[in-house]
Backbone bond lengths (Angstrom), bond angles and torsions (degrees), N, CA, C in turn:
res aa  C-N    CA-C-N  psi(-1)  N-CA   C-N-CA  omega(-1)  CA-C   N-CA-C  phi
1 X - - - 1.473 - - 1.543 108.84 -
2 X 1.268 119.20 129.84 1.383 126.07 178.71 1.597 110.76 -69.42
3 X 1.338 113.63 152.64 1.441 118.11 -177.52 1.568 110.63 -58.68
4 X 1.339 115.87 -42.38 1.506 118.70 -178.38 1.490 110.91 -63.36
5 X 1.413 119.60 -35.43 1.430 122.68 177.97 1.538 108.72 -70.97
6 X 1.251 120.52 -35.05 1.507 125.07 -179.50 1.586 104.34 -64.72
7 X 1.337 118.36 -47.90 1.468 119.18 -175.76 1.496 108.66 -62.89
8 X 1.369 116.26 -41.47 1.498 116.42 -178.92 1.478 112.58 -66.10
9 X 1.265 119.38 -36.75 1.485 123.77 174.64 1.475 112.34 -61.57
10 X 1.363 118.46 -46.61 1.460 123.48 177.85 1.507 111.88 -62.76
11 X 1.374 117.96 -43.08 1.445 122.46 177.33 1.541 110.43 -62.23
12 X 1.254 118.51 -42.27 1.494 122.07 176.85 1.531 111.39 -60.84
13 X 1.336 117.58 -43.84 1.467 122.45 -178.43 1.538 107.12 -66.11
14 X 1.276 118.24 -45.27 1.486 122.51 -179.00 1.558 110.96 -60.72
15 X 1.303 115.83 -42.32 1.420 119.78 179.35 1.536 111.07 -61.67
16 X 1.294 116.08 -39.88 1.545 122.66 -179.69 1.481 109.09 -63.97
17 X 1.377 117.55 -37.47 1.422 118.64 -174.81 1.524 112.32 -79.39
18 X 1.368 115.40 -21.18 1.467 118.34 178.92 1.507 111.35 92.39
19 X 1.306 115.46 -161.72 1.443 117.58 -174.63 1.560 108.30 -122.24
20 X 1.356 114.00 118.48 1.477 122.98 -177.78 1.490 110.67 48.00
21 X 1.326 117.37 41.13 1.466 121.58 173.87 1.548 109.11 87.45
22 X 1.287 121.49 -0.45 1.466 122.89 177.67 1.449 107.65 -111.80
23 X 1.345 116.40 164.81 1.472 120.08 -171.07 1.484 111.37 -72.59
24 X 1.368 122.87 -18.73 1.438 126.72 -179.88 1.531 111.80 -158.46
25 X 1.246 114.00 166.97 1.496 120.29 173.66 1.542 109.38 -58.69
26 X 1.332 115.25 -43.34 1.462 121.07 -178.43 1.501 110.56 -61.04
27 X 1.359 116.50 -44.76 1.505 117.70 -178.34 1.580 109.68 -67.26
28 X 1.326 115.72 -37.21 1.455 121.35 -177.00 1.542 107.32 -66.52
29 X 1.341 116.70 -46.50 1.429 120.20 -176.35 1.520 113.06 -67.66
30 X 1.319 118.97 -38.15 1.498 124.25 174.51 1.527 106.53 -61.15
31 X 1.308 117.95 -48.76 1.527 118.22 -178.99 1.438 110.78 -62.93
32 X 1.306 120.00 -40.20 1.450 122.26 177.66 1.437 111.47 -55.35
33 X 1.402 119.47 -50.13 1.408 121.33 179.73 1.499 117.69 -67.94
34 X 1.365 114.42 -36.64 1.498 117.40 178.72 1.536 111.20 -70.35
35 X 1.291 116.66 -33.24 1.453 117.73 -177.91 1.514 116.01 -91.83
36 X 1.315 119.21 -11.24 1.458 124.06 -176.38 1.544 113.71 -114.14
37 X 1.324 121.12 -17.19 1.412 122.56 175.09 1.494 107.11 -85.90
38 X 1.284 117.79 110.79 1.520 121.15 -170.95 1.514 113.65 -50.17
39 X 1.327 117.52 -51.08 1.464 119.52 -175.03 1.506 111.08 -66.98
40 X 1.349 117.98 -37.07 1.446 121.39 -178.10 1.528 106.58 -71.15
41 X 1.309 120.01 -41.07 1.444 123.92 178.20 1.562 111.96 -60.27
42 X 1.331 113.75 -43.17 1.487 118.09 -178.44 1.568 109.39 -66.31
43 X 1.338 117.02 -36.93 1.427 121.28 179.20 1.552 111.35 -68.59
44 X 1.366 113.61 -41.29 1.428 117.24 177.89 1.560 111.45 -62.78
45 X 1.334 116.32 -43.38 1.511 117.24 178.47 1.543 112.65 -67.19
46 X 1.356 117.93 -32.27 1.428 121.25 175.94 1.515 109.42 -65.11
47 X 1.303 118.09 -42.54 1.463 121.93 -179.44 1.522 108.07 -66.16
48 X 1.280 117.51 -43.89 1.518 118.98 177.21 1.483 109.93 -56.22
49 X 1.262 120.24 -47.38 1.519 122.85 179.65 1.547 109.07 -62.15
50 X 1.299 115.57 -42.77 1.522 117.25 -176.25 1.560 112.04 -70.63
51 X 1.307 116.45 -25.83 1.545 115.03 -177.87 1.554 113.67 -112.39
52 X 1.339 116.57 11.30 1.454 119.84 -178.86 1.492 112.15 -63.67
53 X 1.327 119.62 -35.27 1.468 124.99 177.46 1.493 113.29 -116.00
54 X 1.286 116.23 155.44 1.465 119.96 176.65 1.543 110.70 -80.78
55 X 1.305 119.04 -177.38 1.503 119.58 -174.67 1.553 109.86 -67.54
56 X 1.308 118.19 -25.37 1.501 118.95 175.64 1.588 112.76 -81.54
57 X 1.295 113.56 -0.10 1.494 115.07 -179.39 1.545 114.52 88.17
58 X 1.331 118.32 6.05 1.481 119.14 177.84 1.529 111.26 -87.58
59 X 1.258 113.34 140.93 1.481 119.29 -178.28 1.558 112.08 -61.10
60 X 1.255 119.25 135.11 1.501 122.71 178.65 1.554 104.77 -89.44
61 X 1.332 115.25 156.24 1.518 120.80 171.99 1.541 106.15 -62.72
62 X 1.339 113.86 150.12 1.532 118.63 -177.32 1.519 110.82 -62.01
63 X 1.292 118.35 -37.47 1.428 119.83 -179.68 1.500 111.63 -64.10
64 X 1.344 117.48 -37.36 1.466 121.86 178.77 1.524 108.90 -67.77
65 X 1.260 118.51 -43.16 1.499 122.86 179.24 1.578 105.43 -62.80
66 X 1.312 118.81 -49.41 1.466 122.33 -178.72 1.519 112.70 -57.86
67 X 1.298 114.46 -40.86 1.461 118.99 179.43 1.544 112.31 -67.74
68 X 1.317 118.30 -39.54 1.418 124.03 179.72 1.504 110.30 -69.40
69 X 1.328 117.58 -43.65 1.526 120.68 178.80 1.546 109.45 -70.43
70 X 1.296 120.71 -35.04 1.403 122.81 179.19 1.548 108.22 -64.06
71 X 1.308 118.83 -42.32 1.443 121.26 -177.03 1.564 108.48 -66.02
72 X 1.274 117.79 -42.95 1.435 122.70 177.90 1.528 112.46 -62.20
73 X 1.317 115.14 -49.87 1.437 120.26 178.61 1.559 114.90 -58.14
74 X 1.372 115.44 -43.49 1.437 120.23 176.66 1.508 113.43 -60.07
75 X 1.323 116.73 -28.18 1.481 119.42 177.23 1.490 111.11 -69.28
76 X 1.332 114.51 -26.74 1.499 117.91 -175.07 1.538 113.12 -98.83
77 X 1.262 118.13 -17.60 1.461 122.48 -175.20 1.550 109.34 -91.25
78 X 1.369 111.04 162.27 1.494 115.92 165.87 1.528 109.16 -66.97
79 X 1.281 116.34 175.67 1.435 118.61 -179.74 1.545 113.88 -75.76
80 X 1.302 118.02 -21.21 1.430 123.13 -179.96 1.484 111.20 -140.08
81 X 1.387 113.95 158.19 1.461 119.60 176.03 1.504 107.07 -72.71
82 X 1.387 117.90 165.37 1.431 118.77 177.81 1.551 112.46 -59.85
83 X 1.322 118.20 -18.15 1.452 121.80 174.56 1.526 115.38 -84.76
84 X 1.323 114.38 -6.57 1.504 120.67 -178.75 1.499 118.50 96.78
85 X 1.325 116.07 3.55 1.512 120.26 177.43 1.531 108.61 -75.56
86 X 1.345 115.00 134.49 1.526 117.95 -178.32 1.515 109.10 -76.00
87 X 1.304 115.50 135.49 1.483 122.53 173.18 1.549 106.20 -77.10
88 X 1.310 117.63 72.87 1.482 118.61 179.77 1.518 107.52 -78.09
89 X 1.279 116.99 161.99 1.473 119.09 178.08 1.547 110.89 -59.34
90 X 1.322 117.05 -43.74 1.483 120.51 179.60 1.484 113.40 -64.17
91 X 1.314 118.15 -41.71 1.487 118.70 -179.28 1.508 111.28 -68.92
92 X 1.312 115.36 -39.52 1.538 118.20 178.74 1.518 107.88 -68.88
93 X 1.315 117.86 -42.73 1.459 118.28 -178.03 1.491 112.90 -64.97
94 X 1.342 118.49 -36.95 1.449 119.79 175.25 1.566 113.13 -63.63
95 X 1.375 114.31 -39.13 1.457 114.25 177.86 1.505 112.07 -68.46
96 X 1.313 116.42 -35.65 1.474 122.86 -178.71 1.601 108.30 -64.54
97 X 1.358 114.67 -45.55 1.460 121.18 179.46 1.569 111.82 -50.94
98 X 1.274 113.03 -42.79 1.487 119.96 -177.29 1.573 110.77 -64.14
99 X 1.338 120.64 -11.19 1.431 122.98 -177.49 1.507 113.41 -112.29
100 X 1.315 118.70 1.29 1.442 122.21 -179.66 1.545 108.83 -92.94
101 X 1.312 113.94 127.94 1.524 117.90 179.48 1.450 110.72 -82.01
């Protein structure tokens, strides 16, 4: 196998694995900021607790909670992380999902 073919194969495998266990650099960077900035993390956890159950007290599905929390967080955040990653609905939702028990 030629060196260029080897590099292409490795690049393809790396893309399939994602970035640092996340689906992309953007998702990783958003998760990094949401989970490591103390104030943002505290707000995310508060929102998770507030939206965990519906008005009747029944538990909501995790994806529903994550979607609701992501929407609320995006209203409070800048459009991008300090590193330039976009706070997209999907990236924020993926980060939130990782914090729901």
